C-alpha positions in Angstrom: -11.7 -24.6 3.8 -12.2 -21.7 6.2 -11.8 -19.1 3.1 -14.3 -21.1 1.1 -16.7 -20.9 4.0 -16.2 -17.1 4.2 -16.6 -16.7 0.6 -19.6 -18.6 0.6 -21.1 -16.7 3.4 -20.6 -13.5 1.6 -21.9 -14.8 -1.8 -24.9 -12.5 -1.9 -22.5 -9.4 -1.0 -20.1 -9.7 -3.9 -20.8 -9.4 -7.6 -18.9 -11.9 -9.5 -16.6 -10.9 -12.1 -15.0 -12.2 -15.4 -11.6 -13.8 -15.1 -10.6 -12.7 -18.6 -7.4 -10.8 -18.7 -8.1 -9.0 -22.0 -7.9 -5.3 -22.4 -10.9 -3.3 -21.2 -12.1 -0.8 -23.6 -14.3 2.1 -23.0 -18.0 2.3 -24.2 -17.0 5.1 -26.6 -13.7 5.0 -28.4 -11.0 7.2 -27.0 -10.0 9.8 -29.2 -6.3 10.4 -29.2 -5.6 14.0 -28.0 -8.9 14.5 -26.2 -7.2 15.2 -22.9 -3.9 16.2 -21.5 -3.7 13.0 -19.9 -3.9 10.9 -23.1 -1.6 13.3 -24.9 1.0 12.8 -22.0 0.5 8.9 -22.4 1.2 9.2 -26.3 4.2 11.2 -25.8 6.1 8.6 -23.7 8.8 6.4 -24.9 7.3 3.1 -24.7 10.0 1.2 -26.6 9.1 -2.0 -28.3 8.9 -4.7 -25.3 6.6 -4.9 -22.5 6.4 -2.3 -20.0 5.9 -3.7 -16.3 3.7 -2.1 -13.7 5.0 -2.5 -10.3 4.0 -1.6 -6.7 6.6 -1.8 -3.8 8.3 -4.6 -2.4 6.5 -6.7 0.3 3.3 -5.4 -1.5 0.1 -4.9 0.4 -3.2 -5.0 -1.1 -3.1 -1.2 -2.3 0.4 -1.9 -4.2 -1.0 -4.9 -5.9 -4.5 -3.6 -6.7 -3.1 -0.3 -8.1 -0.4 -2.0 -10.5 -3.3 -4.4 -11.7 -5.6 -1.7 -12.4 -3.1 0.6 -14.0 -1.8 -2.1 -16.4 -5.2 -2.7 -17.5 -5.8 1.0 -18.1 -2.7 1.3 -20.2 -3.7 -1.9 -22.2 -7.1 -0.4 -22.9 -5.3 2.7 -24.3 -3.3 0.5 -26.5 0.2 0.0 -24.5 1.7 -3.2 -23.9 1.8 -3.4 -20.0 1.7 -6.0 -17.6 1.4 -6.0 -13.9 4.1 -8.1 -11.8 5.0 -8.2 -8.3 8.7 -8.3 -7.0 8.1 -10.1 -3.9 5.3 -12.5 -2.3 2.0 -11.1 -1.3 0.6 -11.2 2.0 -2.3 -13.2 3.3 -4.9 -10.2 3.0 -4.3 -9.6 -0.7 -4.8 -13.4 -1.4 -8.0 -13.3 0.5 -9.7 -10.2 -1.1 -8.4 -11.6 -4.5 -10.2 -14.8 -3.9 -13.4 -13.2 -2.5 -13.4 -10.6 -5.3 -12.4 -13.2 -8.0 -9.4 -11.4 -9.8 -6.2 -13.1 -10.8 -3.0 -11.8 -9.0 0.2 -10.8 -10.8 3.0 -13.1 -11.7 6.2 -12.8 -9.6 9.1 -11.2 -11.3 11.9 -10.1 -8.8 14.2 -8.1 -11.2 14.3 -6.6 -14.5 17.0 -5.9 -17.2 18.5 -2.5 -18.0 16.3 -0.4 -20.1 13.1 -2.1 -19.4 10.3 0.4 -19.3 8.6 0.7 -15.8 5.5 2.3 -14.4 5.7 2.6 -10.5 2.5 2.6 -8.2 2.3 3.2 -4.5 5.9 3.9 -4.0 8.8 6.4 -4.8 11.8 4.9 -3.2 14.4 2.8 -5.0 14.9 0.6 -2.2 11.3 -0.4 -2.5 11.6 -0.9 -6.1 12.0 -4.1 -8.1 15.7 -5.1 -8.4 17.1 -3.4 -11.5 14.9 -0.1 -11.2 18.0 2.0 -11.2 18.9 1.0 -14.8 15.5 0.8 -16.1 13.3 3.6 -17.8 10.8 4.7 -15.5 8.0 6.1 -17.5 5.3 7.0 -14.8 5.0 7.1 -11.1 1.4 7.0 -9.6 1.7 7.4 -5.7 0.2 8.8 -2.6 3.5 9.3 -0.6 6.2 11.8 -0.1 8.4 12.1 -3.0 11.1 9.8 -2.1 14.4 9.6 -3.7 12.8 8.7 -7.1 12.5 12.5 -8.1 9.4 13.5 -9.8 11.4 15.7 -12.2 13.2 12.7 -13.6 10.1 10.9 -14.7 7.8 11.9 -17.8 4.5 11.5 -16.0 3.9 11.7 -12.4 0.7 11.7 -10.4 1.4 12.0 -6.8 -1.3 13.4 -4.3 -1.6 12.7 -0.6 -4.8 10.7 -0.7 -5.7 7.6 1.4 -5.2 5.0 -1.3 -3.0 4.8 -4.5 -6.3 3.1 -6.1 -8.0 6.2 -5.6 -5.4 8.0 -7.8 -5.8 5.1 -10.5 -9.6 5.6 -10.5 -9.2 9.2 -11.3 -6.9 8.3 -14.1 -9.5 6.1 -15.7 -11.9 9.1 -15.4 -9.6 11.4 -16.9 -8.7 8.9 -19.9 -12.5 8.4 -20.5 -12.1 4.6 -20.1 -14.9 2.7 -18.4 -14.5 0.9 -15.4 -15.7 -2.7 -15.7 -16.7 -4.6 -12.8 -13.6 -6.7 -12.5 -11.6 -3.5 -12.3 -14.0 -2.1 -10.0 -13.5 -4.8 -7.6 -9.7 -4.6 -8.0 -9.8 -0.8 -7.2 -12.3 -1.3 -4.4 -10.0 -3.8 -2.7 -7.2 -1.4 -2.6 -9.1 1.3 -1.1 -10.9 -0.8 1.5 -7.5 -1.8 2.6 -5.5 1.1 2.5 -8.1 3.4 4.1 -9.5 0.9 6.6 -12.9 1.4 4.9 -12.5 5.1 5.0 -11.5 5.1 8.8 -7.9 5.9 8.6 -6.8 9.5 9.3 -5.0 9.7 5.9 -8.6 9.4 4.1 -9.7 12.2 2.0 -12.9 13.2 0.2 -11.6 11.7 -3.1 -11.3 8.4 -1.4 -14.8 8.4 -0.4 -16.0 9.4 -3.9 -14.3 6.6 -5.3 -15.3 4.1 -2.9 -18.9 5.1 -3.0 -19.1 4.9 -6.9 -17.1 1.7 -7.2 -19.3 -0.2 -4.4 -22.4 1.0 -6.1 -21.4 -0.2 -9.3 -20.9 -3.8 -8.0 -23.7 -3.8 -5.7 -21.8 -3.9 -2.1 -23.6 -1.8 0.4 -22.1 0.0 3.5 -22.8 -3.0 5.9 -21.2 -5.5 3.5 -18.2 -3.2 3.3 -17.8 -3.2 7.0 -18.0 -7.1 7.1 -15.5 -7.2 4.3 -13.0 -4.9 5.9 -13.2 -6.7 9.2 -12.3 -9.9 7.3 -9.4 -8.3 5.6 -8.1 -7.0 8.8 -8.6 -10.2 10.7 -6.5 -11.8 8.0 -3.8 -9.2 7.8 -2.9 -9.4 11.5 -3.6 -13.2 12.1 0.2 -14.2 12.5 -0.6 -18.0 13.1 2.5 -19.8 12.9 4.7 -17.0 11.5 8.1 -16.2 13.5 8.5 -13.0 15.1 10.9 -12.0 12.2 8.4 -12.8 9.7 5.7 -10.7 11.5 8.1 -7.7 11.8 9.0 -8.0 8.0 5.4 -8.7 6.8 4.8 -5.0 6.2 8.1 -3.3 6.4 9.6 -0.7 4.1 13.2 0.5 3.5 14.0 4.1 3.0 17.4 6.2 2.2 16.7 9.4 4.1 19.4 11.9 3.8 22.1 9.1 3.6 20.4 7.1 6.5 19.6 3.6 5.5 16.2 3.1 7.6 13.8 0.3 7.9 10.3 0.6 9.1 7.7 -1.9 9.9 4.0 -1.2 10.4 1.9 -3.5 12.6 -1.4 -4.0 14.6 -1.9 -5.8 17.8 -4.8 -6.5 20.0 -5.1 -6.4 23.5 -4.4 -8.0 25.9 -0.6 -8.6 25.6 0.7 -5.4 24.0 3.8 -5.2 26.5 4.9 -8.6 25.6 4.3 -8.0 21.8 6.3 -4.8 21.9 9.3 -6.9 23.6 9.0 -9.5 20.8 9.4 -7.1 18.2 12.2 -5.2 19.9 14.1 -8.4 20.3 14.0 -8.8 16.3 15.4 -5.4 15.5 19.1 -6.0 16.5 19.2 -9.0 14.0 17.6 -7.0 11.4 20.0 -4.2 11.6 23.0 -6.5 11.5 21.9 -8.8 8.8 20.8 -5.8 6.5 23.3 -2.9 7.5 20.5 -0.6 8.6 21.4 2.5 10.4 18.2 2.5 12.2 15.2 0.2 12.6 11.6 1.5 13.6 8.1 -0.1 13.7 4.8 1.7 14.3 2.4 -0.8 16.4 -1.2 0.5 16.4 -2.9 -0.8 19.5 -6.6 -2.1 19.0 -9.0 -2.4 21.9 -11.9 -4.7 22.0 -15.2 -2.6 21.4 -17.9 -3.4 24.0 -20.4 -0.6 22.5 -23.5 -1.3 20.5 -21.6 -1.0 17.3 -19.2 -3.7 17.9 -20.4 -6.0 15.3 -19.4 -3.3 12.7 -16.2 -2.2 14.5 -15.0 -4.8 16.7 -12.0 -3.0 17.7 -11.3 0.6 18.5 -8.2 2.5 18.2 -6.0 2.7 21.2 -3.1 4.9 19.8 0.3 4.0 18.3 3.3 2.7 19.7 6.7 3.4 18.1 9.6 1.2 18.6 13.3 2.0 17.7 16.6 0.5 17.6 20.1 1.7 16.4 22.5 4.8 17.0 20.5 8.0 16.9 17.1 6.0 16.8 16.1 7.1 20.1 16.7 10.9 19.4 14.8 10.6 16.2 11.9 8.8 17.8 11.7 11.3 20.7 11.9 14.2 18.4 8.6 12.9 16.8 6.7 11.4 19.5 8.3 12.9 22.6 9.7 11.2 25.6 10.0 7.4 25.7 7.6 5.4 27.9 10.7 3.0 28.4 14.0 2.1 26.4 12.9 1.5 22.7 9.4 2.5 23.0 7.4 5.6 22.3 3.7 6.3 22.3 1.1 8.6 20.6 -2.4 8.7 21.7 -3.4 9.2 18.0 -3.2 6.4 15.6 -0.6 7.4 13.0 0.0 6.1 9.6 3.6 5.3 8.3 2.9 7.8 5.5 2.4 10.6 8.3 5.4 9.3 10.3 8.0 9.3 7.5 8.2 13.1 6.8 8.6 13.8 10.5 11.4 11.3 10.7 13.0 13.0 7.8 12.5 16.4 9.5 14.1 14.8 12.6 17.1 13.4 10.7 17.7 16.7 8.9 17.9 18.4 12.2 20.4 15.9 13.6 22.7 16.5 10.6 22.4 20.1 11.1 23.5 19.8 14.8 26.7 17.7 13.8 
């Protein structure tokens, strides 16, 4: 009922889009060979079955949206591709899909050997659909560090450090000469709003701004409406409701194999008051996660959000209060303090800057390399 009310309240802000799942073809036929990108797509070993497009496990909006939009692009170019998710989707994703009226991918938790795959928004086998190591990975579209799925082993890779993977998919549409219809524009817009915080995150670059401006203009969503939608998405994402503490911690957690260390890192946001209590609750979850999954170390970044009392509080209800970084496991303290400096207390570091997980993982990688050299 609440979701229906929210959608009705924004009815004038959102342009409705088709529910058809047919391929989207460009206004002018794409001539094979008219770009390096199209030539590369033609050269891939597509096989005879369906090629599946996956974002990472525990998918966020950007992972889901980038896989959906990229599968649509591949179908427009004549390739048999379908988007799937390897685990359940979060509340934010379901909200924006309902608001923007697009269908979410079906769940497919594993793939058979030699299945053709395209990966979006990740480059780690631990974040892939089960069976990915025995599959044939044709493409990787990603905006993170390389990970253990090496670029050199994949026929086509587009990996740039932009704020949203959907920005890269948007660029692929432009490169291919395929028109972005309104449904696809909404899908791409959803990912960019979410992963850049409506262009507010530090990882945002000019390419994200360009894509968001063009897509929002196309579907008739102005800047004030974008702010409203962004706030709705964030409220939904961090409304933990009746979730257990373990479910909260794992709601946006990724796994990494870094230099032989098996690591998990959550990414959360918490709003004052009560940060100290929330830190303690998340710290209490970490030993059980480590034991159950045999992690070497468990980390989480928790962005503090402070109520905004300024004149712009309607557009920006909360302000950034910095990033807490909690840790558990043998060697985890040394890694955390190498990245963030001395602990505030056992298990907790702090940075005055709001940092993304994408910014933190390379620093952890560097710290782990330093530890190995010291042994």
